[in-house]
C-alpha positions in Angstrom: -102.1 24.2 31.0 -104.1 21.3 33.0 -102.7 18.4 33.9 -104.5 14.6 35.5 -103.3 14.7 39.0 -104.1 11.7 39.6 -102.5 10.4 36.8 -99.3 12.2 38.2 -99.6 11.4 41.7 -99.7 7.4 40.1 -97.0 7.4 38.3 -95.2 9.2 41.0 -96.1 6.6 43.1 -94.7 3.8 41.2 -91.1 5.4 42.0 -91.7 4.9 45.2 -91.0 1.4 44.9 -88.7 -1.0 43.8 -87.0 -1.7 41.6 -86.4 1.9 42.0 -83.1 2.9 44.3 -83.5 3.6 47.6 -82.3 7.2 47.8 -84.5 7.9 44.3 -87.9 6.2 46.4 -87.9 8.3 49.4 -87.2 11.6 47.2 -90.1 11.4 45.4 -91.8 9.7 48.2 -91.3 13.5 50.0 -92.6 15.0 47.2 -95.9 13.5 47.6 -95.5 13.1 51.4 -95.4 17.5 50.9 -98.3 17.7 48.5 -95.5 18.8 45.9 -98.0 19.3 43.2 -95.9 21.5 41.2 -92.9 19.6 41.6 -95.1 16.3 40.6 -96.4 17.6 37.9 -92.9 18.7 36.5 -91.1 15.4 36.9 -94.1 13.1 35.9 -96.7 14.8 33.9 -94.8 14.3 30.7 -92.5 12.0 29.8 -88.7 12.5 28.6 -88.7 13.2 24.8 -86.6 12.8 22.2 -86.2 16.3 19.7 -83.5 17.4 17.5 -80.5 16.1 19.7 -81.7 13.4 21.1 -83.1 13.5 24.7 -82.1 16.5 27.2 -83.2 17.2 30.6 -82.5 18.5 33.8 -80.7 16.0 36.5 -83.1 14.1 38.7 -85.5 11.5 39.4 -88.5 11.2 37.7 -89.8 10.4 34.2 -89.0 13.7 32.5 -85.3 14.1 33.9 -82.3 13.0 33.0 -81.4 9.7 35.4 -80.4 6.1 35.9 -84.1 4.8 35.1 -85.0 6.9 32.5 -81.6 5.7 30.1 -82.2 2.2 30.8 -85.0 2.5 30.0 -84.6 4.3 26.7 -81.4 2.2 25.5 -83.7 -1.3 26.3 -86.1 0.4 24.0 -83.1 1.0 21.6 -82.1 -2.3 21.9 -85.4 -3.5 21.0 -85.3 -1.7 18.0 -81.7 -2.4 16.4 -82.8 -6.7 17.6 -86.3 -6.2 15.5 -83.8 -5.1 12.5 -82.9 -8.8 12.5 -78.7 -7.0 12.1 -75.5 -10.0 11.8 -73.8 -9.9 14.9 -75.1 -6.0 15.6 -72.5 -3.9 17.2 -72.6 -0.3 19.2 -70.5 2.6 19.9 -70.7 5.0 23.4 -68.6 7.9 24.7 -69.6 10.2 27.2 -68.7 13.8 28.2 -67.9 15.8 31.9 -71.3 16.1 32.9 -72.6 15.2 35.9 -73.3 11.2 35.8 -72.0 11.0 32.2 -70.0 7.8 33.0 -72.7 6.1 35.3 -75.3 6.7 32.4 -73.0 5.6 29.5 -72.6 2.0 32.1 -76.2 2.0 32.2 -76.5 1.9 28.5 -73.5 0.0 27.7 -74.7 -3.0 30.1 -78.6 -2.9 28.8 -77.6 -3.1 25.0 -75.0 -5.8 25.9 -77.4 -8.1 28.1 -79.3 -8.0 24.8 -76.8 -9.3 22.5 -75.4 -6.0 20.9 -71.7 -6.1 21.1 -70.9 -2.7 23.2 -67.6 -0.2 22.5 -67.4 1.9 24.8 -64.6 4.4 25.2 -62.1 4.7 28.6 -62.6 8.3 29.4 -63.8 11.0 27.8 -64.5 12.1 24.2 -66.1 14.3 21.9 -69.2 13.2 20.2 -67.8 13.8 16.3 -64.8 10.9 18.2 -67.9 8.6 18.4 -69.6 9.0 15.3 -66.2 8.1 13.5 -66.3 5.4 15.8 -69.2 3.8 14.4 -68.2 3.8 11.3 -64.8 2.6 12.2 -65.8 -0.6 14.4 -69.6 -1.2 11.6 -71.2 -0.6 14.0 -75.5 -0.5 14.0 -75.6 2.6 16.4 -73.9 4.4 19.1 -74.8 6.8 22.1 -72.8 9.9 23.3 -74.1 10.7 27.0 -73.7 14.6 26.7 -76.1 17.9 27.2 -73.9 19.9 24.7 -73.7 23.0 25.7 -75.9 23.2 28.1 -75.6 24.6 31.5 -74.9 22.1 34.7 -77.7 20.7 35.6 -78.3 19.5 32.5 -77.4 15.5 30.4 -78.6 14.2 27.6 -78.7 10.9 25.2 -78.2 11.7 21.6 -78.6 8.4 19.5 -76.7 7.6 16.4 -77.4 5.2 13.7 -74.9 2.8 11.3 -73.8 6.0 9.2 -72.7 7.9 11.8 -74.9 10.2 12.2 -77.8 10.7 14.8 -81.0 9.3 14.0 -83.9 10.8 11.4 -86.8 9.6 10.3 -87.8 6.8 10.4 -86.1 5.4 12.6 -86.3 8.1 15.5 -90.0 7.6 15.7 -89.4 3.8 15.4 -87.0 4.3 18.3 -88.9 6.5 20.8 -92.4 3.9 19.9 -89.9 1.2 21.1 -88.9 3.9 24.1 -92.7 4.0 25.6 -93.1 0.7 25.0 -90.7 -0.4 27.8 -92.7 0.3 31.0 -91.6 -0.4 33.4 -87.8 -1.8 34.9 -89.2 -5.3 34.9 -88.7 -4.8 30.9 -85.3 -4.1 31.3 -82.7 -6.4 30.4 -79.3 -5.5 32.5 -76.7 -7.3 33.6 -73.6 -6.5 35.3 -71.3 -4.3 33.7 -68.0 -5.5 34.8 -69.1 -9.1 34.6 -70.2 -8.0 30.8 -66.7 -6.6 30.0 -65.1 -9.9 31.6 -67.3 -12.0 29.2 -65.9 -9.4 26.1 -69.8 -8.5 25.5 -68.7 -4.7 26.3 -65.1 -3.6 25.1 -63.3 -0.3 26.2 -62.0 1.9 23.2 -58.8 2.7 24.5 -55.9 5.9 23.9 -54.8 4.5 20.8 -58.3 4.9 18.2 -57.5 8.8 19.2 -55.0 8.2 16.5 -57.1 7.0 13.9 -59.7 10.1 14.6 -57.5 12.5 14.7 -55.4 10.9 11.8 -58.7 12.1 9.5 -58.4 15.2 10.6 -54.9 16.1 10.1 -55.3 14.7 6.0 -58.0 18.1 5.3 -55.6 20.5 6.1 -54.5 22.4 3.0 -50.8 23.1 4.1 -49.6 20.7 7.2 -46.1 22.1 7.4 -47.1 25.8 7.9 -47.6 25.0 11.8 -44.1 24.3 12.0 -42.8 27.5 10.0 -45.5 29.9 12.2 -45.5 32.0 15.0 -49.2 31.9 15.3 -50.3 32.4 19.1 -53.3 29.9 20.1 -54.7 30.3 23.2 -57.5 27.2 23.6 -60.2 26.5 25.9 -62.1 23.5 26.1 -64.7 24.8 28.7 -63.9 21.5 31.1 -64.9 19.7 28.3 -63.7 16.7 25.7 -61.8 19.0 23.8 -58.8 18.8 26.3 -58.4 15.3 25.5 -57.5 16.5 21.9 -57.0 20.0 20.3 -54.0 20.4 22.5 -52.7 17.2 21.3 -53.3 17.3 17.6 -51.6 21.6 17.9 -48.9 20.0 19.3 -48.3 17.1 16.8 -49.0 19.4 14.5 -45.5 21.5 15.5 -47.4 25.1 16.7 -44.9 26.3 19.0 -47.0 28.9 20.6 -50.4 27.2 22.7 -51.5 28.8 25.5 -54.3 27.0 27.1 -56.5 28.1 29.9 -55.1 25.9 32.8 -58.4 26.3 35.1 -60.9 25.6 32.0 -58.6 22.4 31.3 -60.3 20.1 33.7 -62.8 18.5 33.2 -65.3 19.5 35.8 -68.6 18.4 36.0 -69.8 21.8 37.6 -68.1 24.5 35.2 -67.0 26.3 38.0 -65.4 28.9 36.0 -68.8 29.8 33.4 -72.4 30.7 34.1 -73.1 27.7 31.1 -70.2 26.1 29.0 -71.6 27.7 25.8 -68.8 29.1 23.1 -71.8 30.7 21.8 -71.7 33.4 25.1 -69.3 36.3 25.4 -69.3 35.4 29.4 -67.6 31.8 28.6 -64.9 33.2 27.0 -64.1 35.7 29.2 -61.1 33.9 31.2 -59.9 32.6 27.9 -59.8 36.3 26.6 -57.9 37.6 29.1 -55.6 34.6 28.2 -55.3 36.2 24.8 -54.4 39.3 25.6 -52.3 38.8 28.6 -50.2 37.0 25.8 -50.8 39.0 23.0 -51.7 36.1 21.1 -53.8 36.3 17.5 -56.7 33.7 18.4 -58.9 32.2 21.4 -60.5 29.2 20.3 -63.0 27.0 22.6 -64.8 24.3 22.6 -68.3 23.1 24.2 -68.1 19.7 26.8 -68.8 17.5 23.9 -66.4 18.9 21.5 -68.7 19.3 18.9 -69.2 22.9 18.8 -66.0 25.6 18.5 -66.2 29.3 19.2 -63.4 32.1 17.4 -61.8 35.3 19.3 -59.2 36.9 17.3 -57.3 40.0 17.8 -58.2 43.6 15.7 -56.1 46.4 13.9 -56.2 48.0 17.4 -55.1 45.2 20.0 -58.4 44.5 21.2 -60.6 41.8 19.9 -63.2 40.2 17.8 -66.2 37.8 19.0 -66.4 35.7 15.7 -70.1 34.8 15.5 -71.0 30.9 14.1 -72.1 32.6 11.3 -68.8 34.3 10.5 -66.6 31.0 11.3 -69.0 29.3 9.3 -68.5 31.5 6.2 -64.2 31.8 7.0 -64.2 28.4 6.7 -66.5 28.1 3.8 -64.1 30.2 2.0 -61.0 28.8 2.9 -61.4 25.5 2.3 -63.1 26.7 -1.4 -61.0 29.2 -2.2 -57.5 26.7 -1.7 -59.0 23.6 -3.5 -59.8 25.8 -6.3 -56.0 27.4 -6.5 -54.8 23.7 -5.9 -56.7 22.5 -8.6 -58.7 20.2 -6.3 -61.8 21.6 -6.1 -64.7 18.7 -7.5 -66.5 20.3 -10.6 -70.1 18.8 -8.4 -68.5 20.0 -5.3 -71.3 20.8 -2.7 -72.3 23.0 0.6 -74.4 21.9 3.0 -75.8 24.5 5.7 -79.4 24.9 7.3 -82.0 27.2 6.3 -81.6 29.3 9.6 -78.0 29.5 8.9 -76.6 33.3 7.3 -77.3 33.6 3.0 -73.6 34.7 3.1 -72.6 31.0 2.7 -74.8 30.6 -0.3 -73.0 33.5 -2.0 -69.7 32.0 -1.4 -71.1 29.0 -3.0 -72.1 30.7 -5.8 -69.2 32.8 -6.4 -67.3 29.3 -7.0 -69.7 27.7 -8.4 -70.7 25.6 -5.5 -74.2 23.9 -5.0 -75.1 25.0 -1.8 -78.1 23.1 -0.3 -80.3 23.7 2.8 -81.7 21.7 5.0 -83.6 21.9 8.2 -82.0 22.8 12.0 -80.4 19.9 13.4 -77.0 18.6 12.3 -78.1 15.5 11.7 -79.5 16.7 8.2 -77.1 17.6 7.0 -75.4 14.6 7.6 -78.0 12.7 5.4 -77.3 15.1 3.0 -74.1 13.4 2.6 -75.8 10.1 2.3 -77.6 11.0 -0.6 -74.7 12.7 -2.4 -72.8 9.2 -1.5 -75.4 7.2 -2.9 -76.5 8.7 -6.4 -72.5 10.2 -6.8 -74.0 13.4 -8.0 -72.3 15.8 -5.8 -69.2 15.5 -3.5 -69.8 17.1 0.3 -67.3 19.4 1.5 -68.3 21.3 3.6 -71.4 21.6 6.3 -72.7 24.3 8.7 -74.8 25.9 10.6 -75.3 29.0 12.6 -75.0 27.5 16.3 -71.6 26.7 16.1 -71.4 23.3 14.4 -69.3 22.7 11.3 -67.7 19.5 9.2 -65.7 19.6 6.8 -65.1 16.0 4.5 -67.3 13.3 5.4 -64.8 10.6 8.2 -67.3 11.5 10.9 -70.9 12.2 10.2 -71.9 14.6 13.0 -70.2 18.6 13.7 -66.5 18.4 14.5 -64.4 20.9 16.3 -61.5 19.1 16.7 -61.4 19.6 12.6 -62.2 22.4 12.5 -59.9 23.7 15.5 -56.9 22.8 13.5 -58.9 24.3 9.7 -59.1 28.1 11.7 -55.3 27.5 13.5 -53.9 26.5 9.7 -56.3 30.3 8.2 -54.6 32.2 10.6 -51.3 30.4 10.5 -51.4 31.0 6.6 -53.3 34.2 6.5 -50.2 35.8 9.2 -47.8 34.1 7.4 -48.7 37.3 4.6 -49.1 39.7 7.4 -53.4 39.5 7.5 -55.5 38.2 10.3 -58.8 36.6 10.5 -59.8 39.7 11.0 -58.7 41.1 7.6 -60.0 38.0 6.2 -63.6 38.2 7.0 -63.9 42.3 6.4 -62.3 40.9 2.9 -65.2 38.4 2.6 -67.9 41.0 3.7 -66.0 43.5 1.0 -66.7 41.1 -1.5 -69.9 40.0 -0.9 -71.5 42.3 1.3 -72.1 43.2 4.7 -74.4 40.7 6.5 -75.7 40.8 10.6 -77.0 37.5 12.3 -78.2 38.0 15.4 -80.1 34.7 17.3 -83.1 35.6 20.6 -83.6 32.7 23.0 -86.8 33.3 24.9 -86.4 29.9 27.9 -90.4 29.7 29.5 -89.4 26.4 31.9 -91.9 24.4 33.1 -94.5 22.4 31.7 -96.5 25.4 31.6 -93.6 27.0 29.3 -93.9 24.7 27.1 -97.2 25.1 26.7 -97.1 28.6 25.8 -94.1 28.5 23.0 -96.6 26.2 21.4 -98.9 28.6 21.2 -96.0 31.5 19.6 -95.9 29.0 17.1 -99.7 28.9 16.4 -100.0 32.8 16.2 -97.4 33.0 13.4 -98.2 30.4 11.5 -101.9 32.1 11.8 -100.8 35.6 11.5 -99.4 37.0 8.0 -97.1 40.5 8.1 -96.8 42.6 4.7 -93.6 44.7 6.4 -91.2 43.6 9.3 -89.8 47.0 11.3 -89.3 49.0 7.4 -89.2 46.1 5.2 -91.0 44.1 2.9 -91.9 40.3 3.7 -91.6 39.0 -0.1 -92.7 36.2 1.2 -93.3 33.9 4.4 -92.5 30.1 4.6 -94.6 27.4 6.7 -92.2 24.7 7.1 -94.4 22.5 8.3 -97.0 23.3 5.9 -95.6 24.3 2.3 -93.8 22.3 0.2 -89.7 23.7 0.5 -86.7 22.9 -1.6 -83.2 22.6 -0.2 -82.2 23.5 -3.9 -82.3 25.8 -6.3 -83.0 23.2 -8.8 -86.1 22.1 -6.8 -85.2 18.9 -6.7 -85.1 18.3 -3.3 -88.4 18.6 -0.5 -87.5 19.1 3.1 -89.9 16.9 5.4 -91.8 19.4 7.6 -90.8 21.3 10.4 -92.5 22.7 13.4 -90.7 26.4 11.7 -91.5 29.4 9.9 -89.8 31.8 8.2 -90.0 35.4 6.6 -88.4 36.3 3.7 -87.2 40.2 3.6 -85.3 40.8 0.1 -81.4 41.7 -0.7 -80.9 38.2 1.3 -82.6 39.1 4.6 -84.5 36.5 6.5 -86.1 35.9 10.4 -86.7 32.7 11.4 -88.4 31.3 14.1 -88.7 27.7 15.7 -88.6 26.2 19.3 -85.9 24.5 20.4 -86.1 20.4 20.3 -84.1 19.9 23.5 -84.8 23.4 25.2 -88.0 24.6 26.6 -87.4 28.0 24.4 -88.2 29.7 21.3 -85.6 31.0 18.9 -85.4 34.2 16.2 -83.0 34.0 13.7 -82.7 37.3 12.6 -80.1 37.6 9.3 -79.6 40.9 7.5 -77.3 42.0 4.3 -76.7 46.0 3.8 -73.3 47.5 2.6 -72.6 48.6 5.4 -72.3 46.8 9.4 -74.2 49.6 11.4 -77.0 49.2 8.3 -77.0 45.5 9.1 -76.8 46.3 12.7 -79.9 48.6 12.5 -82.2 46.1 10.3 -82.0 43.4 13.3 -82.3 46.4 15.9 -86.0 47.5 13.9 -87.0 43.5 13.6 -86.1 42.6 17.4 -88.3 45.5 18.4 -91.5 44.5 15.9 -90.9 41.2 17.4 -90.7 42.7 21.5 -95.0 43.1 22.5 -95.4 40.0 20.0 -93.5 37.6 22.2 -94.0 39.5 25.5 -97.9 39.7 25.0 -98.0 35.9 24.6 -95.5 34.9 27.0 -97.0 36.4 30.3 
C-alpha cells in the first residue's frame, strides 16, 4: 500500500516539537534520524480511528498509537461535540481498567472534559465497563468514557465513548464525534487545566466504592432464586485475568452466600503486564489454564473467567467423567437465554411481548430457543451498541420488552440497568443456574446436552486471521472485496441458499420485516438447516474474522461441517494474504 513519505515525515516532525513531552520528542526524532520509514509509516500514515468498540491501538507515541496526546485530542473533539448540542449543565463519567497508562489516560480525559465546562465523574480506582454504563445513567450524564482495550494483549489500550443512554455511541453521533476529533489538528487546540486543581474546584468529582453497591443491587435483582446460594454446596472458581472483575465478583458471590469460592490468586492482581497469560481473553483456552488447574485441584463445579474490563465472561464446567468442558460464547448465551426464559415462564413473569436480541454472527440456536418460548428474537449488527440501540427502540415504542441480549464473543446483558454487555450479572446468573441444577443432581454440562437434544446440535467456530501493520489493512480490504464480488454455489458439501452483502442488500432484523439494519461491511452465506458463514473485518484490530455456525443431528456431524467450510476458505485466504 503506497504512502506519501513526505507527508508522513512532515507529520512525524510535528511530534518532535513542543507541546509534546521531551521523551516523546526524543523517541520520534530518533526514528527520523535512523530513517526508519517502516516504523514512521506505522505511526503516522493514518490516525487512530473509531471502530465498533471505539478507539483502540498499540501503546506508543505517534498519531496511530494510544498515548496521552491522542487521548487529549480525541477528548477535545468529544467535548466540542457535546457542547455543540447545547445540553443544560452537561456531565460525563469515566472509568478505566488495569492496563498500562489507563489511569493517566482517564485523568487526561477528565481534565479536558472538565476544562470545557463538562462536570466529570471519575472512578477512584479500576472498575468494570458495565459499571460505567450504569454510572452514565445514574448520574444523568450526556457522555462517558472507558479506558480499556478489553481482551487485547498487554501492548494495547483503548478508549470507548458512551452516550447519554449508557450505550456506546452509534450513528450519527459516532461519525459526528470523529469529525470533531479530526478538526482538533494540534495540541494547541486542546483546552486542559491541571487535573488536581479541577478536583479541588469540584469540576471533577470522584466516584467512590459506595457506588458499587448500587450497581450490584441491580444485578442481584435479576436473580430468579436469590436464596439458592445460601443453601448450595456449589464450588465456584473465579479469575478476573488480572482485570477489573476482581473488584466486584468475589464481593457479590460472598454477599449472596456462596460458601465455596476459590480465587485464582495470582490472577487476582490487577497486573498491566497480564503476567500469567499471553492474552487476557476468556475466549482462549490458554488464558483459562491456571483457572482450570484450580478447578480440578478443588474438585469444583464451575470456573468463571472475565476479561480486563469485565464485560466478557468465559465458563468452564465439569463433565460426568471428572474432566472439564470449555463452554463457547454461543453456548453460554444459549444456556443463559434458556434458563432466564424457562424460569420466567415457570413463575408467570415472562411478558407476552418479550424479546431477545442477538448479533448476526451469533448462533441461530438463540433464535430457535426464543421461538420455542414464543419470544421474538431480533438480529442486529456486530457490536453490543446495536443491542443497546434496540433496547432504546423498545422503550420508545413499547412494542417489546427486552429480556436478554447476547453476542458470540462472550458478551451478555440481562435486563436494562446497563446498556453494554455485563460479566458481573452474567456470572451471578450462571452461578445460580449451576447451583439450581446441582440441587436437582444435574449440571451445566447436562443442561447444555438437554438443549441440544431439544433443538439440534449447533456448533460454532470463529477463525481470526491477523495481518499486522498498514499493509495488512489493505490486504483485509482486498479480501472483503473478493468475497463481495465472488459468488459460490457450494461451500464444502453444502449448497449456498443465499448470500447477503450487508453493505449493499436490504437486511431485516426481524422476521416480520419491520426494521432494517444499517449498512455494514459484512458478507454472510446461508447454507440451510440454520447453518451459516459470516465474514467481516474487525472494527478494533487488524483482523478479518470468519464465523462458522452449523447445525446437525450430532456433534460429530456439526464439527465435520465446520471442518469442510474451513478447508474450503483456507486456500482463498492464504492466496490473498501473501
